[in-house]
N, C-alpha and C positions, 0 to 999 in steps of 0.2 A: 210204694205199692199202688198199683192202679185202682181207681174206684170201681165199684160194681158197674157204673155206667160206662166207663172206659172199656171194661171187659165185654159189655154188650156191644159197644161200638166196634170193637175188634173182632166180634163174632165168637168170642170165647163162651158167652152165655146167650141163651135164646131170648127172644122178645117177640111181642106182637106189634110189629112195626106198622105205623100208619103213614109215615112220610120221612123223606130223607133228601138232603141236598149235600153239596160238598162240605159244608161246615156244621150241619145240624142233623139231628135225628129226633123223631117223635115216635113214642111207643106207648102202649097201654100200661097203666099202673097195675101190677098184678095183685095189689091189695087196695082196690079202688073204693073211693067214697061213694061213687055211683057208676052206673054203666057208662062207659066211654071216657072215664077219667084217664087222661093222657099226660105224659111228661114230654116236654120239649127240652132237649139237651144240646148244648154246643159240643162238637166233637173235641175241641181243645179243652182239656181238663183244667178248670179254674175253680177254686173253692167257693168264693163269694161273688155274687153278681156285681157288687161294687168294685171288685178287683178287675172286672173286664174293661178293656179299652172301649171308648165310646162307640167306635164303628162296630165292634163285635156285639156290644149290647144292643145297638139299633138293629143289626142284622138278626139277632135272636128274636127281638120283638116283632119284626116283619114276618119271620118264619112262624112264630107263635100265633100271630093274627091269622095267617093263612090256615093253619091247622084248626084254630078255634072256629073259623067259618065252616070248615068241613065237618067238624063235630056238630055244630048247630044244625046243619043240613041233614045229618045222618042219625042223630040221637034225639028222641023227643025230650025236650027240656024247655024251661022258661028262659034260660040264658046259660052261657058258659062263663063260669067264674075263673078268674086268673089270679094265681097267687104264687109268690116266691117265698119259701120258708128256708129250706136247705139245711136243716139241722141233722137230718138223718143220713145224708150222703154228702161228703165233702166235694161235690161237683155241681156246678150251677145247674139248676133245672127249674122249669116253670110248670106248675100244675095247671092243667085245664080241666075243670070239673063241671060236667053238666049239672045244673042246679034246678031243682023243682021246689026246694025249701032251704032254709038256712041250715038245717041239720045236715044237708049234703056237703056243706063247707066246713064242718067242724073237725074232721079227721077222727071222730069218735065212732061214727056209724060207718060200717064197712059193708060193701056188697059182696056176696059170695057168687062167683061165676065159675062155670066149668070151661075146659079148653075149647069146646065147640062154641060157647057163647063169646069167649074172647075173640076167636077167629072170625065169627060173624060180625061183631062190632068193628074190629079192625078192618075187615073187608068193606063194610059199609062206609067207613070214614075214608078209606083209600079211594073208593069209587067217587066220592064227592070231590076229592082233591084232583081227580083225573090222572 
């Protein structure tokens, strides 16, 4: 059965997309730790990041860096935290979390946003990515 991320990639489920290339997609986390919390996902469904081929891993990190720079320019924060946990969805994904305090990185505190706020943030990041 395809992961929820594969279903997003295939257009079966909606997302607030901020970037995409031939092999990756980045979209806002709908249950964010902070405003701008974004997931970078390879289009090829792989369960664990350590299962990726080195070339695919490196390409994902280049894509992730580009998106992180866009987030830094679009979302007020002290820095963008990067983490790979991957327990909740069996499909590699990198969390980019705008951080103003360590609480933003704990996955305990969640930001509540409405559709308009998600669209505004996604648009601001897309604008920075050109």
